[in-house]
C-alpha positions in Angstrom: -28.3 5.8 1.2 -30.0 2.7 -0.1 -29.2 1.7 -3.7 -32.4 1.4 -5.8 -33.2 -2.2 -6.8 -30.0 -3.7 -5.4 -30.9 -7.2 -6.7 -29.3 -10.5 -6.0 -26.9 -13.0 -7.6 -27.6 -16.7 -7.7 -23.9 -17.5 -7.2 -20.5 -15.9 -7.2 -16.9 -17.1 -7.2 -14.0 -14.9 -6.0 -10.5 -16.1 -7.1 -7.6 -14.3 -5.3 -4.9 -13.5 -7.9 -2.7 -11.4 -5.7 -2.2 -11.6 -1.9 0.5 -11.2 0.7 0.8 -14.9 1.4 1.2 -18.1 -0.6 0.6 -21.6 0.6 1.0 -24.8 -1.4 -0.1 -27.3 1.4 -3.4 -25.8 2.4 -6.4 -28.1 1.9 -9.5 -27.2 -0.1 -13.0 -27.4 1.3 -16.5 -27.4 -0.3 -16.5 -23.5 0.0 -12.8 -22.7 -0.5 -10.8 -24.2 -3.4 -7.0 -23.7 -3.4 -4.8 -23.8 -6.4 -1.8 -25.8 -5.4 -0.6 -27.2 -8.7 2.2 -24.7 -9.2 3.9 -22.2 -7.0 2.2 -18.8 -7.2 3.8 -15.4 -6.5 2.9 -13.5 -3.3 3.4 -9.8 -2.8 2.2 -6.9 -0.7 -0.9 -6.4 -2.9 -4.4 -7.5 -3.7 -6.4 -8.6 -6.7 -9.5 -10.7 -7.2 -11.2 -12.2 -10.3 -15.0 -12.2 -9.8 -17.4 -14.4 -11.7 -21.1 -14.0 -11.2 -23.8 -16.7 -12.0 -21.2 -19.0 -13.6 -20.4 -16.4 -16.3 -17.3 -17.0 -18.4 -16.6 -13.2 -18.3 -14.9 -11.9 -15.2 -14.8 -8.7 -13.2 -11.3 -7.6 -12.1 -11.0 -6.1 -8.6 -7.6 -4.4 -8.2 -4.3 -5.5 -9.7 -1.5 -5.9 -7.1 1.6 -3.8 -6.6 4.1 -5.2 -9.2 4.0 -5.7 -13.0 4.8 -9.4 -12.4 2.6 -11.2 -9.9 -0.9 -10.6 -11.4 0.0 -11.6 -15.0 2.2 -14.5 -13.9 -0.4 -15.9 -11.5 -3.1 -15.7 -14.0 -0.9 -17.6 -16.5 0.0 -20.3 -14.0 -3.7 -20.7 -13.0 -4.7 -20.7 -16.7 -6.9 -17.7 -16.2 -5.0 -15.4 -18.6 -7.5 -16.0 -21.3 -10.5 -15.1 -19.2 -12.5 -12.4 -20.8 -12.6 -9.3 -18.5 -15.8 -7.4 -18.9 -15.4 -4.9 -16.1 -12.6 -3.5 -13.9 -13.1 -1.9 -10.5 -10.5 -0.2 -8.3 -10.7 -0.1 -4.5 -8.5 3.0 -4.1 -5.6 4.8 -5.6 -2.6 3.1 -3.8 0.0 1.4 -5.8 -0.4 -2.0 -4.1 -3.8 -2.2 -5.8 -3.1 -0.8 -9.3 0.6 -1.7 -9.9 -0.2 -4.4 -12.4 -3.2 -2.6 -14.0 -1.4 -1.1 -17.0 0.0 -4.4 -18.2 -3.3 -6.2 -17.6 -5.2 -3.6 -19.6 -2.7 -3.6 -22.4 -2.8 -7.4 -22.5 -6.6 -7.3 -23.0 -6.0 -5.8 -26.5 -9.1 -3.7 -26.3 -8.4 -1.2 -29.1 -10.2 -2.1 -32.4 -8.1 -2.6 -35.5 -8.3 0.2 -38.1 -10.7 -0.2 -41.0 -11.9 1.4 -44.2 -14.8 3.9 -43.9 -17.2 5.3 -46.5 -16.5 8.9 -47.5 -19.8 10.0 -45.9 -19.3 8.2 -42.6 -20.5 10.3 -39.6 -18.5 11.2 -36.6 -21.1 9.5 -34.4 -20.7 6.3 -36.2 -16.9 6.3 -35.7 -17.2 7.2 -32.0 -19.7 4.4 -31.5 -17.4 1.9 -33.2 -14.6 3.0 -30.9 -16.8 2.9 -27.8 -18.1 -0.6 -28.4 -14.8 -2.2 -27.7 -14.2 -0.4 -24.4 -14.9 -2.0 -21.0 -16.0 0.0 -18.0 -13.4 0.9 -15.3 -15.2 2.0 -12.1 -13.4 4.1 -9.5 -13.9 6.9 -7.0 -12.5 10.2 -8.6 -10.2 10.8 -5.6 -8.2 7.6 -6.6 -6.3 9.7 -9.1 -4.9 12.2 -6.6 -1.2 13.1 -6.5 -0.4 11.9 -3.0 2.2 13.0 -0.4 3.3 12.2 3.1 4.0 14.7 5.9 6.7 13.5 8.3 6.7 14.2 12.0 9.3 17.0 11.5 7.0 18.7 9.1 8.9 17.8 5.9 6.9 16.5 2.9 7.7 13.3 1.0 6.4 13.0 -2.5 4.9 13.2 -4.9 3.7 9.6 -5.2 2.6 9.2 -8.8 -1.2 8.7 -9.2 -2.7 5.9 -11.2 -2.3 6.6 -15.0 -6.0 7.0 -15.8 -5.4 8.7 -19.1 -3.1 5.9 -20.2 -5.7 3.3 -19.3 -8.3 5.2 -21.3 -6.0 5.3 -24.3 -5.6 1.6 -24.0 -9.3 1.0 -24.2 -11.1 1.3 -20.9 -13.9 3.8 -20.1 -13.3 5.5 -16.8 -16.5 5.8 -14.8 -15.7 8.0 -11.8 -18.3 8.1 -9.1 -18.6 8.7 -5.4 -21.9 6.8 -5.2 -22.7 3.1 -5.2 -22.4 1.7 -8.7 -24.1 -1.4 -10.1 -21.7 -3.9 -11.7 -24.5 -6.4 -12.1 -27.8 -7.1 -10.5 -26.9 -7.9 -6.8 -23.3 -6.7 -7.2 -22.3 -3.1 -6.5 -19.3 -1.0 -5.6 -20.0 1.0 -2.5 -18.5 4.3 -3.5 -17.5 6.6 -0.6 -17.9 4.8 2.7 -19.1 7.0 5.6 -16.9 7.0 8.6 -19.1 6.6 11.7 -17.4 3.9 13.9 -14.5 3.9 16.3 -12.0 3.0 13.6 -9.1 5.2 12.8 -6.0 3.1 12.0 -6.6 3.0 8.3 -6.2 6.7 7.8 -3.0 8.3 9.1 -3.1 12.1 9.8 0.2 12.3 8.0 -1.5 11.6 4.6 -1.6 14.5 2.2 -2.6 15.2 -1.5 -2.2 18.1 -3.9 -5.2 20.3 -4.5 -4.2 22.9 -7.0 -1.0 24.5 -5.5 -1.9 23.4 -1.9 -0.9 20.2 -0.1 -3.9 19.3 2.1 -4.9 16.4 4.4 -6.0 13.2 2.7 -8.8 11.2 4.3 -8.7 8.5 1.5 -12.2 9.3 0.4 -11.6 7.0 -2.6 -11.6 3.8 -0.5 -14.5 1.5 -1.5 -15.6 -2.1 -1.5 -17.7 -4.5 -3.6 -20.9 -6.0 -2.2 -22.8 -9.0 -3.4 -26.3 -10.1 -2.3 -26.1 -13.9 -2.7 -29.5 -15.7 -3.0 -30.2 -17.7 0.2 -27.0 -16.5 2.0 -26.9 -12.8 2.4 -24.1 -10.3 1.8 -20.6 -11.0 0.7 -18.4 -8.0 1.3 -15.2 -7.8 -0.7 -12.8 -5.1 0.5 -9.6 -3.7 -0.9 -7.9 -2.2 2.1 -10.9 -0.9 4.1 -9.1 2.4 4.9 -12.6 3.6 5.9 -12.7 0.9 8.5 -14.0 -2.7 7.9 -16.8 -2.1 10.4 -17.8 1.1 8.5 -17.6 -0.8 5.2 -19.8 -3.7 6.3 -22.3 -1.4 7.9 -22.5 0.7 4.7 -22.9 -2.5 2.7 -25.9 -3.3 4.8 -27.3 0.2 4.4 -27.0 0.4 0.6 -28.3 -3.1 0.0 -31.1 -3.1 2.6 -29.9 -6.6 3.7 -28.8 -7.2 7.3 -27.5 -10.8 7.0 -23.7 -10.8 6.4 -22.4 -14.1 5.0 -18.8 -13.3 4.4 -16.2 -10.5 4.7 -13.1 -11.0 2.5 -10.0 -8.8 1.9 -7.9 -6.3 3.7 -9.2 -5.1 7.1 -6.3 -2.6 7.5 -5.5 -3.4 11.2 -1.8 -3.9 10.7 -1.0 -0.8 12.8 -4.1 -0.7 14.9 -4.0 -0.5 18.7 -5.3 -3.5 20.7 -8.5 -1.7 21.6 -9.4 -1.2 17.9 -8.8 -4.8 17.2 -10.9 -5.9 20.2 -13.8 -3.7 19.1 -13.6 -4.9 15.5 -13.7 -8.6 16.6 -16.6 -7.9 19.0 -18.5 -6.3 16.1 -17.9 -9.4 13.9 -19.0 -11.7 16.7 -22.2 -9.7 17.0 -23.1 -9.8 13.3 -22.1 -13.5 13.0 -20.8 -13.9 9.4 -20.3 -17.5 8.3 -16.9 -16.7 6.7 -14.2 -14.3 7.9 -11.1 -13.9 5.7 -8.9 -11.0 6.9 -6.0 -10.7 4.4 -3.6 -8.3 2.8 -3.2 -5.3 5.1 -4.9 -6.8 8.1 -1.6 -7.6 9.8 -0.4 -10.7 11.6 -1.5 -9.6 15.1 -5.1 -9.0 14.0 -5.3 -12.1 11.8 -4.1 -14.2 14.8 -6.7 -12.6 17.0 -9.5 -13.3 14.5 -8.3 -16.9 14.2 -8.5 -17.4 17.9 -11.8 -15.5 18.5 -13.7 -17.0 15.5 -12.0 -20.4 14.7 -15.1 -21.8 12.9 -15.6 -18.8 10.7 -11.9 -17.9 10.1 -10.1 -18.7 6.9 -6.6 -17.4 6.2 -6.2 -15.3 3.0 -3.8 -16.7 0.5 -3.2 -16.3 -3.2 -4.9 -18.9 -5.4 -7.9 -19.3 -3.1 -11.3 -19.4 -4.8 -14.3 -18.7 -2.5 -17.6 -20.2 -3.8 -21.0 -18.7 -2.8 
């Protein structure tokens, strides 16, 4: 499906707040600035602060796995006072929402109590409460109770779902949608990503979730990405884990935006457990579409990251915490 009036952004910056790797001796370039003033925390997780058109307000994409790294790294980078106007979640796995509760609580979104006239209307009170909330965009399947089916047939779980009710109580407005959603003109979440390619490593057939009283196969329908159409450059695709497949994700970004030119693909490609053939096919696809910047991080895995670095040395940049990508 093509999003109506996709739009474009004049500029965007993506600051990586949580990543699997840290590096204090990496050198900045005109397009990638690295924070090396203080040692940042790395963990198996992902989080990015997005700023569009030089806005002071930020969009938060995911929140890492722990309750420590996101908050501490924002403090060290002096980003802890950044106004967060919107939050978006790539999918409902703990390495992407672990720090979310503390982050939302720290935003102090709830209005202070006040005096009201005796004849105040319910609608007036509800509007006052709503005005302080910020949107939180997610696919509804992100809040599933998830399980794992072992080879011997035994089930492991449950894995606690993201606490959406708690987040709402703390002041966000949950917007649950399977469709593309506009965060700003030229900046959209993808919603559900159709699975049309050769890719399979991002979705194990051992994944399960609870549906009523049944434990059923989980195809991770909640997996989504963010897509920017940057003026004069083309598409910047920001994934979370790309469980749908990074090729599927990029192709769907092109479909919903109506833009063919892909400038950059940043985030998890979920190739850590992929067979060589899938890695080969993924790299061949990237060489075909010719992005200017390729940043496979988080769950991509060392083997695939190494292969991208070898196959596309001019476009490749290693993903590390503290990097800011400028477009």
